[in-house]
C-alpha positions, 0 to 999 in steps of 0.5 A: 613395870608400869606402861610408863616405865616401859614407854620410857625404856623403850625410847632409851632402848631404840625399841618399843615404844617412842615417847614425847610430850607437847602442851597448850595451857600457859603457853602455845608450844614454839612452832620449831618443835611441831612435826615428826621426829626420830630417836637418834645418837648425837650427829646421827641422821634419822632414817624416817622410814615406817619401818622405824616407827616404833622410835618416832613421835609426832608432835602437834600443837596439842598433844604427842603420838607415838607407836603405841599411844599418845599424850595431851598436853595439860600445860606448857611453860616456855622460856623467853627465846622459845627454844625450851619448853617445860611440858606436863603431859596426860598419857595413855597406852596399852590400856593404861594411862599415866602423868609425865613431866618434861623438859624440851630444848630445841637447838641447832647443831652441825647437822641440824635441829635437835630436840632434846628430851629430859624426864623431870619426875624420873632419873632417866638420861636425855633423849635425842630427836632428829627431824624427819624433814619429809614430814608432810603431816601439818599444812600440806595439802596435795591434790587428792587423787580420784583413787588410791590403793596401797598394800605393804603386806601387812596393811592395806588400803582401798580409797575410791572417790565417789564424788568430788566430796566423798570417797569410799574407804577399805582399811585392813591391817594385820598387826602384833605378829598376826595376833590383832587386826584393824578392819574398817570400811565406809564413806569418808568425807573430802578434807584438806590433804586426805579423807575423814571418816566419822561415825557415832558408835553406840556405847564407844563415842565419836569415831574420827579417822583421818587419812592423810596423803602427802605430796610424796603420796606416802599415807598415815592415819591419825584416830584422833581419840582412838575411839575408832580403834576401840571398835574397829582394832584388836587390844594390840592393833591401832589405826595410828600404827598404819603407814603407808610408804609411796613404794607400797602404792599399788594399782587399783 
């Protein structure tokens, strides 16, 4: 089975991966498609818990991110009423790359918005997503704390402000049942809604790791091109897999 097939099978089975797509070429993706979505059965309310990260996707204007990888948008064609979009994606995950084409439909139901994902090049069933309302991924920019420490038993994060514009960060995470890890420490710059660590790594590229803190003090990480992962993580570990619920915040 190819990574693309595994990816699709996981979504349909509600297990190991959660896929998606969105784009920016001919059209911009309509704003109602953006945000954090979770696979659901019709009428079901999503848990939106970090424990269900393997059945979620996060949609940005130029890409979508899922549990074991990400897809960049090659093209987007939205219909006149902006509720449907045909999307071509360039995806990678688990060390593999593939192309996909999907049709997305946004609609309202009695229980709220639903995103229906259909596969254009594969004979697979429609996947239904519901939004996680508490997502603070886009524009929320809460006041940054002077320090923050999180530990959920598998991953830990320590942030210590050393000036108005910089913070010392330490990230450690054990993933894949303890077989692979991510470890990174250094100085990060303050940005809207969190901190950004950057480093030029010889032979690898530009590492950019964003640590985003939500209004509820939940934390997630975005490794834009997975360059940080390539240098600081094992094969089956990634910074994008690290999320902290508010309940995992600890005293520093």
